[in-house]
N, CA, C and O atoms as a Maestro MAE file, in Angstrom:
{
 s_m_m2io_version
 :::
 2.0.0
}

f_m_ct {
 s_m_title
 :::
 protein
 m_atom[216] {
  # First column is atom index #
  i_m_mmod_type
  r_m_x_coord
  r_m_y_coord
  r_m_z_coord
  i_m_residue_number
  s_m_chain_name
  s_m_pdb_residue_name
  s_m_pdb_atom_name
  i_m_atomic_number
  :::
  1 25 9.739 -4.280 -62.961 1 A "UNK " " N  " 7
  2 3 8.781 -4.680 -61.981 1 A "UNK " " CA " 6
  3 2 8.672 -3.576 -60.927 1 A "UNK " " C  " 6
  4 15 9.678 -3.081 -60.417 1 A "UNK " " O  " 8
  5 25 7.467 -3.213 -60.623 2 A "UNK " " N  " 7
  6 3 7.237 -2.180 -59.620 2 A "UNK " " CA " 6
  7 2 7.224 -2.810 -58.225 2 A "UNK " " C  " 6
  8 15 7.126 -4.028 -58.078 2 A "UNK " " O  " 8
  9 25 7.325 -1.971 -57.228 3 A "UNK " " N  " 7
  10 3 7.274 -2.442 -55.846 3 A "UNK " " CA " 6
  11 2 5.945 -3.117 -55.557 3 A "UNK " " C  " 6
  12 15 5.899 -4.152 -54.891 3 A "UNK " " O  " 8
  13 25 4.875 -2.537 -56.053 4 A "UNK " " N  " 7
  14 3 3.543 -3.108 -55.823 4 A "UNK " " CA " 6
  15 2 3.434 -4.498 -56.443 4 A "UNK " " C  " 6
  16 15 2.877 -5.409 -55.830 4 A "UNK " " O  " 8
  17 25 3.957 -4.665 -57.642 5 A "UNK " " N  " 7
  18 3 3.900 -5.969 -58.303 5 A "UNK " " CA " 6
  19 2 4.760 -6.989 -57.552 5 A "UNK " " C  " 6
  20 15 4.359 -8.143 -57.401 5 A "UNK " " O  " 8
  21 25 5.922 -6.574 -57.088 6 A "UNK " " N  " 7
  22 3 6.785 -7.459 -56.310 6 A "UNK " " CA " 6
  23 2 6.075 -7.919 -55.037 6 A "UNK " " C  " 6
  24 15 6.107 -9.104 -54.704 6 A "UNK " " O  " 8
  25 25 5.441 -6.996 -54.328 7 A "UNK " " N  " 7
  26 3 4.722 -7.357 -53.108 7 A "UNK " " CA " 6
  27 2 3.526 -8.257 -53.400 7 A "UNK " " C  " 6
  28 15 3.196 -9.125 -52.592 7 A "UNK " " O  " 8
  29 25 2.878 -8.062 -54.541 8 A "UNK " " N  " 7
  30 3 1.788 -8.947 -54.951 8 A "UNK " " CA " 6
  31 2 2.311 -10.356 -55.167 8 A "UNK " " C  " 6
  32 15 1.676 -11.322 -54.745 8 A "UNK " " O  " 8
  33 25 3.458 -10.487 -55.816 9 A "UNK " " N  " 7
  34 3 4.070 -11.804 -56.027 9 A "UNK " " CA " 6
  35 2 4.370 -12.466 -54.684 9 A "UNK " " C  " 6
  36 15 4.170 -13.671 -54.526 9 A "UNK " " O  " 8
  37 25 4.847 -11.686 -53.723 10 A "UNK " " N  " 7
  38 3 5.138 -12.224 -52.388 10 A "UNK " " CA " 6
  39 2 3.873 -12.749 -51.729 10 A "UNK " " C  " 6
  40 15 3.888 -13.821 -51.123 10 A "UNK " " O  " 8
  41 25 2.790 -12.011 -51.839 11 A "UNK " " N  " 7
  42 3 1.515 -12.441 -51.250 11 A "UNK " " CA " 6
  43 2 1.026 -13.717 -51.931 11 A "UNK " " C  " 6
  44 15 0.493 -14.606 -51.266 11 A "UNK " " O  " 8
  45 25 1.201 -13.816 -53.249 12 A "UNK " " N  " 7
  46 3 0.752 -14.992 -53.986 12 A "UNK " " CA " 6
  47 2 1.444 -16.263 -53.517 12 A "UNK " " C  " 6
  48 15 0.839 -17.335 -53.537 12 A "UNK " " O  " 8
  49 25 2.699 -16.164 -53.094 13 A "UNK " " N  " 7
  50 3 3.427 -17.358 -52.672 13 A "UNK " " CA " 6
  51 2 3.543 -17.474 -51.158 13 A "UNK " " C  " 6
  52 15 4.198 -18.388 -50.657 13 A "UNK " " O  " 8
  53 25 2.918 -16.562 -50.426 14 A "UNK " " N  " 7
  54 3 2.850 -16.662 -48.982 14 A "UNK " " CA " 6
  55 2 4.064 -16.152 -48.230 14 A "UNK " " C  " 6
  56 15 4.346 -16.626 -47.130 14 A "UNK " " O  " 8
  57 25 4.782 -15.207 -48.790 15 A "UNK " " N  " 7
  58 3 5.949 -14.625 -48.118 15 A "UNK " " CA " 6
  59 2 5.514 -13.351 -47.398 15 A "UNK " " C  " 6
  60 15 4.922 -12.451 -47.994 15 A "UNK " " O  " 8
  61 25 5.821 -13.299 -46.105 16 A "UNK " " N  " 7
  62 3 5.443 -12.124 -45.320 16 A "UNK " " CA " 6
  63 2 6.529 -11.048 -45.415 16 A "UNK " " C  " 6
  64 15 7.636 -11.301 -45.888 16 A "UNK " " O  " 8
  65 25 6.192 -9.867 -44.963 17 A "UNK " " N  " 7
  66 3 7.148 -8.752 -44.980 17 A "UNK " " CA " 6
  67 2 8.371 -9.088 -44.136 17 A "UNK " " C  " 6
  68 15 9.493 -8.763 -44.524 17 A "UNK " " O  " 8
  69 25 8.175 -9.728 -42.999 18 A "UNK " " N  " 7
  70 3 9.323 -10.077 -42.148 18 A "UNK " " CA " 6
  71 2 10.207 -11.132 -42.820 18 A "UNK " " C  " 6
  72 15 11.417 -11.151 -42.592 18 A "UNK " " O  " 8
  73 25 9.629 -12.001 -43.637 19 A "UNK " " N  " 7
  74 3 10.428 -12.989 -44.372 19 A "UNK " " CA " 6
  75 2 11.317 -12.330 -45.418 19 A "UNK " " C  " 6
  76 15 12.369 -12.868 -45.763 19 A "UNK " " O  " 8
  77 25 10.908 -11.180 -45.921 20 A "UNK " " N  " 7
  78 3 11.677 -10.504 -46.966 20 A "UNK " " CA " 6
  79 2 13.043 -10.047 -46.477 20 A "UNK " " C  " 6
  80 15 13.943 -9.821 -47.286 20 A "UNK " " O  " 8
  81 25 13.213 -9.907 -45.159 21 A "UNK " " N  " 7
  82 3 14.532 -9.563 -44.622 21 A "UNK " " CA " 6
  83 2 15.545 -10.663 -44.886 21 A "UNK " " C  " 6
  84 15 16.748 -10.405 -44.933 21 A "UNK " " O  " 8
  85 25 15.068 -11.884 -45.058 22 A "UNK " " N  " 7
  86 3 15.945 -13.034 -45.218 22 A "UNK " " CA " 6
  87 2 16.133 -13.447 -46.670 22 A "UNK " " C  " 6
  88 15 16.962 -14.309 -46.964 22 A "UNK " " O  " 8
  89 25 15.373 -12.844 -47.585 23 A "UNK " " N  " 7
  90 3 15.383 -13.266 -48.986 23 A "UNK " " CA " 6
  91 2 15.832 -12.139 -49.908 23 A "UNK " " C  " 6
  92 15 15.666 -10.961 -49.594 23 A "UNK " " O  " 8
  93 25 16.398 -12.514 -51.039 24 A "UNK " " N  " 7
  94 3 16.718 -11.531 -52.069 24 A "UNK " " CA " 6
  95 2 15.559 -11.475 -53.068 24 A "UNK " " C  " 6
  96 15 14.681 -12.338 -53.064 24 A "UNK " " O  " 8
  97 25 15.569 -10.471 -53.901 25 A "UNK " " N  " 7
  98 3 14.542 -10.363 -54.947 25 A "UNK " " CA " 6
  99 2 14.613 -11.580 -55.861 25 A "UNK " " C  " 6
  100 15 13.584 -12.118 -56.270 25 A "UNK " " O  " 8
  101 25 15.822 -12.006 -56.177 26 A "UNK " " N  " 7
  102 3 15.997 -13.176 -57.037 26 A "UNK " " CA " 6
  103 2 15.407 -14.439 -56.448 26 A "UNK " " C  " 6
  104 15 14.808 -15.242 -57.163 26 A "UNK " " O  " 8
  105 25 15.574 -14.619 -55.145 27 A "UNK " " N  " 7
  106 3 15.002 -15.798 -54.486 27 A "UNK " " CA " 6
  107 2 13.482 -15.788 -54.570 27 A "UNK " " C  " 6
  108 15 12.860 -16.816 -54.839 27 A "UNK " " O  " 8
  109 25 12.897 -14.634 -54.342 28 A "UNK " " N  " 7
  110 3 11.436 -14.520 -54.413 28 A "UNK " " CA " 6
  111 2 10.954 -14.825 -55.827 28 A "UNK " " C  " 6
  112 15 9.970 -15.543 -55.999 28 A "UNK " " O  " 8
  113 25 11.620 -14.300 -56.824 29 A "UNK " " N  " 7
  114 3 11.216 -14.545 -58.206 29 A "UNK " " CA " 6
  115 2 11.408 -16.006 -58.588 29 A "UNK " " C  " 6
  116 15 10.605 -16.552 -59.345 29 A "UNK " " O  " 8
  117 25 12.460 -16.651 -58.079 30 A "UNK " " N  " 7
  118 3 12.660 -18.074 -58.342 30 A "UNK " " CA " 6
  119 2 11.534 -18.910 -57.747 30 A "UNK " " C  " 6
  120 15 11.034 -19.829 -58.395 30 A "UNK " " O  " 8
  121 25 11.135 -18.599 -56.523 31 A "UNK " " N  " 7
  122 3 10.041 -19.329 -55.876 31 A "UNK " " CA " 6
  123 2 8.747 -19.119 -56.648 31 A "UNK " " C  " 6
  124 15 7.978 -20.060 -56.844 31 A "UNK " " O  " 8
  125 25 8.506 -17.890 -57.086 32 A "UNK " " N  " 7
  126 3 7.284 -17.599 -57.835 32 A "UNK " " CA " 6
  127 2 7.271 -18.339 -59.176 32 A "UNK " " C  " 6
  128 15 6.232 -18.840 -59.607 32 A "UNK " " O  " 8
  129 25 8.437 -18.403 -59.831 33 A "UNK " " N  " 7
  130 3 8.535 -19.125 -61.103 33 A "UNK " " CA " 6
  131 2 8.288 -20.613 -60.900 33 A "UNK " " C  " 6
  132 15 7.556 -21.233 -61.672 33 A "UNK " " O  " 8
  133 25 8.891 -21.188 -59.872 34 A "UNK " " N  " 7
  134 3 8.692 -22.605 -59.593 34 A "UNK " " CA " 6
  135 2 7.237 -22.910 -59.254 34 A "UNK " " C  " 6
  136 15 6.730 -23.978 -59.596 34 A "UNK " " O  " 8
  137 25 6.564 -21.979 -58.584 35 A "UNK " " N  " 7
  138 3 5.142 -22.168 -58.281 35 A "UNK " " CA " 6
  139 2 4.350 -22.279 -59.580 35 A "UNK " " C  " 6
  140 15 3.406 -23.064 -59.673 35 A "UNK " " O  " 8
  141 25 4.735 -21.500 -60.571 36 A "UNK " " N  " 7
  142 3 4.058 -21.560 -61.864 36 A "UNK " " CA " 6
  143 2 4.298 -22.861 -62.600 36 A "UNK " " C  " 6
  144 15 3.490 -23.262 -63.438 36 A "UNK " " O  " 8
  145 25 5.408 -23.528 -62.292 37 A "UNK " " N  " 7
  146 3 5.738 -24.797 -62.947 37 A "UNK " " CA " 6
  147 2 5.138 -26.005 -62.239 37 A "UNK " " C  " 6
  148 15 5.279 -27.127 -62.723 37 A "UNK " " O  " 8
  149 25 4.478 -25.803 -61.113 38 A "UNK " " N  " 7
  150 3 3.934 -26.924 -60.349 38 A "UNK " " CA " 6
  151 2 2.894 -27.723 -61.126 38 A "UNK " " C  " 6
  152 15 2.778 -28.932 -60.928 38 A "UNK " " O  " 8
  153 25 2.154 -27.087 -61.987 39 A "UNK " " N  " 7
  154 3 1.078 -27.778 -62.696 39 A "UNK " " CA " 6
  155 2 1.533 -28.395 -64.021 39 A "UNK " " C  " 6
  156 15 0.719 -28.976 -64.739 39 A "UNK " " O  " 8
  157 25 2.809 -28.279 -64.350 40 A "UNK " " N  " 7
  158 3 3.326 -28.804 -65.610 40 A "UNK " " CA " 6
  159 2 3.478 -30.317 -65.514 40 A "UNK " " C  " 6
  160 15 4.003 -30.839 -64.530 40 A "UNK " " O  " 8
  161 25 3.015 -31.009 -66.543 41 A "UNK " " N  " 7
  162 3 3.224 -32.449 -66.618 41 A "UNK " " CA " 6
  163 2 4.207 -32.725 -67.753 41 A "UNK " " C  " 6
  164 15 4.169 -32.074 -68.796 41 A "UNK " " O  " 8
  165 25 5.075 -33.686 -67.536 42 A "UNK " " N  " 7
  166 3 6.100 -34.003 -68.508 42 A "UNK " " CA " 6
  167 2 5.792 -35.340 -69.169 42 A "UNK " " C  " 6
  168 15 5.335 -36.277 -68.514 42 A "UNK " " O  " 8
  169 25 6.046 -35.421 -70.480 43 A "UNK " " N  " 7
  170 3 5.799 -36.653 -71.219 43 A "UNK " " CA " 6
  171 2 6.777 -37.747 -70.813 43 A "UNK " " C  " 6
  172 15 6.441 -38.932 -70.818 43 A "UNK " " O  " 8
  173 25 7.996 -37.333 -70.460 44 A "UNK " " N  " 7
  174 3 9.037 -38.290 -70.122 44 A "UNK " " CA " 6
  175 2 9.823 -37.760 -68.929 44 A "UNK " " C  " 6
  176 15 10.186 -36.585 -68.879 44 A "UNK " " O  " 8
  177 25 10.077 -38.635 -67.982 45 A "UNK " " N  " 7
  178 3 10.861 -38.256 -66.810 45 A "UNK " " CA " 6
  179 2 12.178 -39.012 -66.863 45 A "UNK " " C  " 6
  180 15 12.194 -40.209 -67.148 45 A "UNK " " O  " 8
  181 25 13.276 -38.329 -66.593 46 A "UNK " " N  " 7
  182 3 14.597 -38.936 -66.662 46 A "UNK " " CA " 6
  183 2 14.744 -40.050 -65.633 46 A "UNK " " C  " 6
  184 15 14.264 -39.951 -64.503 46 A "UNK " " O  " 8
  185 25 15.416 -41.103 -66.056 47 A "UNK " " N  " 7
  186 3 15.717 -42.216 -65.168 47 A "UNK " " CA " 6
  187 2 17.197 -42.209 -64.803 47 A "UNK " " C  " 6
  188 15 17.917 -41.251 -65.084 47 A "UNK " " O  " 8
  189 25 17.632 -43.284 -64.180 48 A "UNK " " N  " 7
  190 3 19.029 -43.376 -63.743 48 A "UNK " " CA " 6
  191 2 19.985 -43.341 -64.922 48 A "UNK " " C  " 6
  192 15 21.057 -42.743 -64.827 48 A "UNK " " O  " 8
  193 25 19.613 -43.976 -66.044 49 A "UNK " " N  " 7
  194 3 20.477 -44.007 -67.237 49 A "UNK " " CA " 6
  195 2 20.758 -42.583 -67.737 49 A "UNK " " C  " 6
  196 15 21.893 -42.269 -68.096 49 A "UNK " " O  " 8
  197 25 19.740 -41.728 -67.764 50 A "UNK " " N  " 7
  198 3 19.927 -40.359 -68.224 50 A "UNK " " CA " 6
  199 2 20.802 -39.569 -67.251 50 A "UNK " " C  " 6
  200 15 21.632 -38.769 -67.682 50 A "UNK " " O  " 8
  201 25 20.629 -39.778 -65.966 51 A "UNK " " N  " 7
  202 3 21.467 -39.073 -64.985 51 A "UNK " " CA " 6
  203 2 22.915 -39.528 -65.085 51 A "UNK " " C  " 6
  204 15 23.830 -38.713 -64.963 51 A "UNK " " O  " 8
  205 25 23.133 -40.817 -65.304 52 A "UNK " " N  " 7
  206 3 24.500 -41.310 -65.467 52 A "UNK " " CA " 6
  207 2 25.158 -40.717 -66.701 52 A "UNK " " C  " 6
  208 15 26.346 -40.395 -66.678 52 A "UNK " " O  " 8
  209 25 24.395 -40.570 -67.783 53 A "UNK " " N  " 7
  210 3 24.934 -39.997 -69.019 53 A "UNK " " CA " 6
  211 2 25.204 -38.499 -68.878 53 A "UNK " " C  " 6
  212 15 26.068 -37.940 -69.554 53 A "UNK " " O  " 8
  213 25 24.459 -37.878 -68.001 54 A "UNK " " N  " 7
  214 3 24.630 -36.447 -67.791 54 A "UNK " " CA " 6
  215 2 25.986 -36.156 -67.166 54 A "UNK " " C  " 6
  216 15 26.314 -34.997 -66.914 54 A "UNK " " O  " 8
  :::
 }
 m_bond[215] {
  # First column is bond index #
  i_m_from
  i_m_to
  i_m_order
  :::
  1 1 2 1
  2 2 3 1
  3 3 4 2
  4 3 5 1
  5 5 6 1
  6 6 7 1
  7 7 8 2
  8 7 9 1
  9 9 10 1
  10 10 11 1
  11 11 12 2
  12 11 13 1
  13 13 14 1
  14 14 15 1
  15 15 16 2
  16 15 17 1
  17 17 18 1
  18 18 19 1
  19 19 20 2
  20 19 21 1
  21 21 22 1
  22 22 23 1
  23 23 24 2
  24 23 25 1
  25 25 26 1
  26 26 27 1
  27 27 28 2
  28 27 29 1
  29 29 30 1
  30 30 31 1
  31 31 32 2
  32 31 33 1
  33 33 34 1
  34 34 35 1
  35 35 36 2
  36 35 37 1
  37 37 38 1
  38 38 39 1
  39 39 40 2
  40 39 41 1
  41 41 42 1
  42 42 43 1
  43 43 44 2
  44 43 45 1
  45 45 46 1
  46 46 47 1
  47 47 48 2
  48 47 49 1
  49 49 50 1
  50 50 51 1
  51 51 52 2
  52 51 53 1
  53 53 54 1
  54 54 55 1
  55 55 56 2
  56 55 57 1
  57 57 58 1
  58 58 59 1
  59 59 60 2
  60 59 61 1
  61 61 62 1
  62 62 63 1
  63 63 64 2
  64 63 65 1
  65 65 66 1
  66 66 67 1
  67 67 68 2
  68 67 69 1
  69 69 70 1
  70 70 71 1
  71 71 72 2
  72 71 73 1
  73 73 74 1
  74 74 75 1
  75 75 76 2
  76 75 77 1
  77 77 78 1
  78 78 79 1
  79 79 80 2
  80 79 81 1
  81 81 82 1
  82 82 83 1
  83 83 84 2
  84 83 85 1
  85 85 86 1
  86 86 87 1
  87 87 88 2
  88 87 89 1
  89 89 90 1
  90 90 91 1
  91 91 92 2
  92 91 93 1
  93 93 94 1
  94 94 95 1
  95 95 96 2
  96 95 97 1
  97 97 98 1
  98 98 99 1
  99 99 100 2
  100 99 101 1
  101 101 102 1
  102 102 103 1
  103 103 104 2
  104 103 105 1
  105 105 106 1
  106 106 107 1
  107 107 108 2
  108 107 109 1
  109 109 110 1
  110 110 111 1
  111 111 112 2
  112 111 113 1
  113 113 114 1
  114 114 115 1
  115 115 116 2
  116 115 117 1
  117 117 118 1
  118 118 119 1
  119 119 120 2
  120 119 121 1
  121 121 122 1
  122 122 123 1
  123 123 124 2
  124 123 125 1
  125 125 126 1
  126 126 127 1
  127 127 128 2
  128 127 129 1
  129 129 130 1
  130 130 131 1
  131 131 132 2
  132 131 133 1
  133 133 134 1
  134 134 135 1
  135 135 136 2
  136 135 137 1
  137 137 138 1
  138 138 139 1
  139 139 140 2
  140 139 141 1
  141 141 142 1
  142 142 143 1
  143 143 144 2
  144 143 145 1
  145 145 146 1
  146 146 147 1
  147 147 148 2
  148 147 149 1
  149 149 150 1
  150 150 151 1
  151 151 152 2
  152 151 153 1
  153 153 154 1
  154 154 155 1
  155 155 156 2
  156 155 157 1
  157 157 158 1
  158 158 159 1
  159 159 160 2
  160 159 161 1
  161 161 162 1
  162 162 163 1
  163 163 164 2
  164 163 165 1
  165 165 166 1
  166 166 167 1
  167 167 168 2
  168 167 169 1
  169 169 170 1
  170 170 171 1
  171 171 172 2
  172 171 173 1
  173 173 174 1
  174 174 175 1
  175 175 176 2
  176 175 177 1
  177 177 178 1
  178 178 179 1
  179 179 180 2
  180 179 181 1
  181 181 182 1
  182 182 183 1
  183 183 184 2
  184 183 185 1
  185 185 186 1
  186 186 187 1
  187 187 188 2
  188 187 189 1
  189 189 190 1
  190 190 191 1
  191 191 192 2
  192 191 193 1
  193 193 194 1
  194 194 195 1
  195 195 196 2
  196 195 197 1
  197 197 198 1
  198 198 199 1
  199 199 200 2
  200 199 201 1
  201 201 202 1
  202 202 203 1
  203 203 204 2
  204 203 205 1
  205 205 206 1
  206 206 207 1
  207 207 208 2
  208 207 209 1
  209 209 210 1
  210 210 211 1
  211 211 212 2
  212 211 213 1
  213 213 214 1
  214 214 215 1
  215 215 216 2
  :::
 }
}
């Protein structure tokens, strides 16, 4: 990933240059990945029984 692409990802998720002092590259990429998952719909959502079994 180039610097330009990284900064583009930051702009896409609303992170300013001053915010980057507080975040790691990994944190920014995690936020960007989660943003991409926002539109995903799941056929089945885990209930209490599944969490207890986990």
